[in-house]
N, C-alpha and C positions, 0 to 999 in steps of 0.2 A: 506494501500500500504505500502508496504517491504520501508522504509527511506535509499536511496545509497547513496544521495545526497549532505555526512556531515551536515544538515542546514544550506545548504547555500539556499538564494534570490535572484530572479534575477535581485533585482535592486542593492544589493550589490556589486554580480556578474561587472554588467556594473560598476560600482563604479571603482574596483577593476581594471577591465577594460581599465580604463580613469588615472588610475598613470603609470598604466605597458607602457606609447607610451615610444617609441623611438627619440631620436633626428637625427636619418640614422639608415641605413642595407644595406652593402654594404654586398658582397660575404667573405672578410675579417673580419666583424666582423657579423659573418649569423656563421662563422666557431668558429669563440672567443664562444660565445654563447654554441656551442658545444662541443669547450674545460671548458668550466666552469660544461655544463651536464655530461661531461665525470670525470671531479675529484671529483665530489660529487658522486657517481655513483659509481666513486672504491674504496675513501675512507669510504663510507655506505658501501659495498660487496653488490647492489642493482643488480637485475636480470631486467635490462631494457634494451628495446632499445631506441636510440636517433634518431629524425631529427630532422633538420633544414631546413625548401627551401624558396624560396624565389621564392614564388607562387608556380607553377606547379615545378623547377628544385629543388631537390636535392641536396643541401650542402656540407652537414652535415651528415652521417649514421654511426652510430654504437648500433652491440649487447653485448653486455657483456653477460658473460659465464649467463647461466641458464637460458636462453631465444633462443625461436624458430624459425623456420618461419612464424609462426600462429600471436606475436609479428609485422608481416611486416604488416599482411592481417586487422588488427587491427588500425594498425599508415597509410593504404593509408584511410581507410573506414572510417576514423575519419576527415581525412587533408579533404577529399570531402563535410562532415559540413561546416569545416570553409571556406576553398574559397566558395562553395555556399550561407552562412552567414554571413563570415565575422565576427561570433564571437570565444569565442570559446564551446565546447564542449557539459561542465560542466555550461553553461550561457542557450545553445541550451536546453538542457536535463530539470533543475531546473524551464524554463518561459512555456514547455512542462505538465512539474507535475504541474506548479502554476495554468497553465490556464484549466489543466483535460483534452489536446486535448492527440492524439497519433501520435507525431512530425512525422513520416515517411506517414500516411496518409495525410496529411495535409501542408503539403510539396511535399508531390504526390515525395517523395525520397526513397527506397528500402535500408530497411534493408542488403541486400546481399551486396550494394555496398555503404550504408554510416552506422554509429554510431554516439548514443548524448552516448556516453560515458564519462568523464571526461578525462587527459590528451593530448587534442590539442587546441594551447594559439595562440588567433594573434600577429603577429608581425605588430603592425602597428606604422609609426612610423608619427608622426608632421605634420599636412599639408598634407599630403599623403596618412592616410588611408593604409587597409591592403597589406604590401609588405614583407612577409613571416609568415608562422608559425613554431612552434614548439613543436615537440611531445613528445610522453611521450610514450609506451607503457608497462608494464609486470605487475605494481602494480596494490590495488588497483584501480578502474577508482577519487574516492575521495582525494587518497594519488599522482597519476599521476599529476592530476590537479596542489595540493596544491607543490609538485611537483617544476615543469612549472614555476608555482606564486616565487615561491625562487628562481631557476636561470636569470629569469627574471630581479625580481630584485637584486639578489649582479652582475649582470650586469651595471643592468644598475649606482649601486654604483659605481663602479670601475668605472666609463665612468661621474664620478661627477654630477650623473644628478638626484642623493637621497639623503637630505638633512636629 
């Protein structure tokens, strides 16, 4: 099998998710996360689509130059995975690879509507669990995931939540 998951382990990704828990997530805070993503994408001239959701509600969406409607299709498929599992798409992919299973068959979720490709990260709030989702599409999946982690980390740092 060709490694497409950057050497991640499900255990490492689960620990990563625990460190990225937010103290709260309002509409304004979701937009702020989108603005951080936009700033990074603009500074690096990244051809990505960025979306921030509060559950199913899209509160921030930006398609940078160089993206297409196909990026929106990827985002919707990635979002369905995170909504269904509460996990990042990278976690779901790595776990399926570790278990040697076909995720789509095991979860009875069609690939046409779901994508276990990196770039969908849950926005978990302390004491509440999944409240929103940060979605990135346009880079190779490992880079989509790592960019999402960077954005959430930056947001938490600005809020004084990281030491």
